[in-house]
Every structure is written in structure tokens, then in C-alpha cells.
C-alpha positions as CSV (number, residue, x, y, z in Angstrom):
1,M,119.0,92.0,196.5
2,D,120.3,92.2,200.0
3,L,122.6,90.1,202.3
4,S,119.8,88.1,203.7
5,S,118.8,86.7,200.3
6,L,122.2,85.5,199.2
7,K,122.5,81.8,198.4
8,A,125.3,79.5,197.3
9,A,125.4,78.7,193.6
10,E,123.2,75.7,192.6
11,G,125.3,72.5,192.7
12,S,128.1,73.9,194.7
13,V,129.3,72.0,197.8
14,H,128.7,74.5,200.5
15,D,127.9,73.7,204.1
16,N,126.5,76.6,206.1
17,F,127.8,75.3,209.4
18,R,129.8,77.7,211.7
19,R,132.3,75.7,213.7
20,G,133.9,76.7,217.0
21,R,131.3,79.3,217.9
22,G,130.4,78.1,221.4
23,H,128.8,75.0,222.9
24,G,125.3,76.4,222.1
25,S,125.9,76.0,218.4
26,G,126.3,72.2,218.8
27,N,129.8,72.3,217.4
28,G,131.8,74.5,219.8
29,K,134.9,73.9,221.9
30,T,136.9,71.4,219.7
31,A,134.9,72.3,216.6
32,G,134.5,68.6,215.5
33,K,138.2,67.9,215.7
34,G,138.3,65.8,218.9
35,H,140.9,66.3,221.6
36,K,144.6,67.1,220.8
37,G,146.7,65.3,218.3
38,Q,148.1,66.3,215.0
39,K,144.8,66.4,213.2
40,A,143.3,68.7,215.8
41,R,145.8,71.4,215.0
42,S,146.2,73.7,212.0
43,G,148.6,72.7,209.4
44,A,147.7,69.0,209.6
45,P,149.6,66.9,207.0
46,R,148.5,66.8,203.4
47,V,146.5,64.0,201.8
48,G,148.7,61.0,201.2
49,F,151.3,61.9,203.8
50,E,152.3,58.8,205.8
51,G,154.4,60.3,208.6
52,G,157.7,60.2,206.7
53,Q,157.3,56.6,205.4
54,M,157.6,56.3,201.7
55,P,154.1,57.1,200.5
56,L,152.0,54.6,198.5
57,Y,152.0,56.6,195.3
58,R,155.8,56.5,195.3
59,R,156.1,52.9,196.4
60,I,154.1,51.5,193.5
61,P,156.1,51.0,190.2
62,K,155.3,53.3,187.3
63,R,155.7,51.9,183.9
64,G,155.3,53.2,180.4
65,F,154.0,56.4,178.9
66,K,150.5,57.4,177.8
67,C,150.4,60.1,175.2
68,R,147.5,62.5,175.8
69,N,147.4,63.4,172.1
70,T,146.9,60.0,170.5
71,K,143.9,59.3,168.4
72,E,142.1,56.0,168.4
73,I,141.4,55.3,164.7
74,I,139.3,52.3,163.7
75,G,140.6,50.3,160.8
76,I,138.3,48.6,158.3
77,N,139.3,46.3,155.5
78,L,138.0,46.7,152.0
79,S,136.5,43.2,152.2
80,A,134.0,44.6,154.7
81,L,132.7,47.1,152.0
82,E,131.5,44.2,149.7
83,C,128.0,44.4,151.3
84,F,127.3,47.8,149.6
85,D,125.8,48.1,146.1
86,N,127.7,49.4,143.1
87,D,127.8,53.2,142.7
88,S,126.8,53.8,146.3
89,V,128.3,56.3,148.7
90,V,129.9,54.8,151.7
91,S,130.5,57.2,154.7
92,V,131.1,56.7,158.3
93,D,127.3,57.1,159.0
94,T,126.5,54.3,156.5
95,L,129.1,52.1,158.1
96,I,127.5,52.6,161.5
97,E,124.0,51.9,160.0
98,N,125.2,48.6,158.5
99,G,126.8,47.5,161.8
100,I,130.4,47.5,160.3
101,V,131.5,50.2,162.8
102,K,130.0,50.4,166.3
103,N,131.9,53.4,167.7
104,P,134.0,55.5,165.2
105,R,136.0,57.1,168.1
106,D,138.5,59.5,166.6
107,G,138.1,58.4,162.9
108,V,137.9,55.5,160.4
109,K,140.7,54.3,158.2
110,I,140.1,52.1,155.2
111,L,142.7,49.4,154.9
112,G,143.5,47.4,151.7
113,N,143.1,43.8,152.9
114,G,140.7,41.4,151.3
115,E,139.0,41.1,147.9
116,F,137.3,44.1,146.5
117,T,135.0,44.1,143.4
118,K,132.6,47.0,143.8
119,K,132.8,50.6,142.3
120,L,132.1,52.8,145.4
121,T,132.6,56.4,146.5
122,V,134.2,55.9,149.9
123,Q,134.3,58.8,152.4
124,A,136.5,58.2,155.4
125,N,139.1,60.0,157.6
126,A,142.1,58.1,156.1
127,F,143.0,55.5,153.6
128,S,146.0,53.2,153.3
129,A,147.9,53.5,149.9
130,S,146.8,50.0,148.9
131,A,143.1,50.6,149.7
132,K,143.1,53.9,147.7
133,E,144.8,52.1,144.8
134,K,142.2,49.2,144.8
135,I,139.2,51.6,145.0
136,E,140.4,53.8,142.2
137,A,141.4,50.9,140.0
138,L,137.7,49.8,139.9
139,G,136.6,53.4,139.0
140,G,135.6,54.4,142.5
141,K,136.6,57.4,144.6
142,A,138.4,57.6,147.9
143,E,137.5,60.9,149.5
144,V,139.1,62.1,152.7
145,I,136.7,63.9,155.1
């Protein structure tokens, strides 16, 4: 390896153009910055600077709070599990296969709403107290994964 074989990393944004190196280079003299003015000089203002006017990002109202650590958990009622046969194992994967859940996101929680008459082994990320009670009352199992 020598200096003549060096190349920029693949995918990097790298322009190999030398500015301000004489008019023969095609980009000499003003080096693509035009004539005079603030933007022609070094130390031009930062992005979003509006000449001392209150910038847009500060003029627009900011409301609320978005927690970065929240989890989006999908809730499913026990009545939706009636489509499964007795003594079957219901997991997140089987819920997706049967079209009950489209996108499990951060987890699936079983809620206790609706009628429930099957003995099932249900595997989910979370259960409400009433759902766990109803599943175990019929001889099933509520397993937290």
C-alpha cells in the first residue's frame, strides 16, 4: 500500500475537489463562495441562524413530553383466544399466525375482558390479574415469557 492507492471508505461522503487552488483548477479565486458577503467569509453563521431574529425552532410552541424508554405493548382480550382448540399452546407466534396480532411491537399483554371457556396454555409477555385468574380457573396455564 502506498499513498497513491488510498481511497475513501465505501459509502462515505467524500468529495475529492480542491477549492481555491488557482483558476486553472476550475474553482479558484472565490472558491465557489461568490463575491463578498457574510457567507463568503470564514465563520459564517450556524445552520438555523436568522440574523438575530428569534429562530423558527424557538418560535414554534413545544408541548408535552415523549419518554424514550416507553414500551408499546399490545393488549389482547381473552375473548380473542376462543378461536384456539382446548389444550393448545398459545404463544405470540401463534397469535401472529392466526391474525390476532399483526405487529407485537414491544410485547403482548393478555387482558381479562370477554367470555373465556377453553383450557389453554398461554405464553405472553404480561397478564392482567383478571386474565390470569380466568385462565387458571379453567385449568390452563398463564406463562410469562
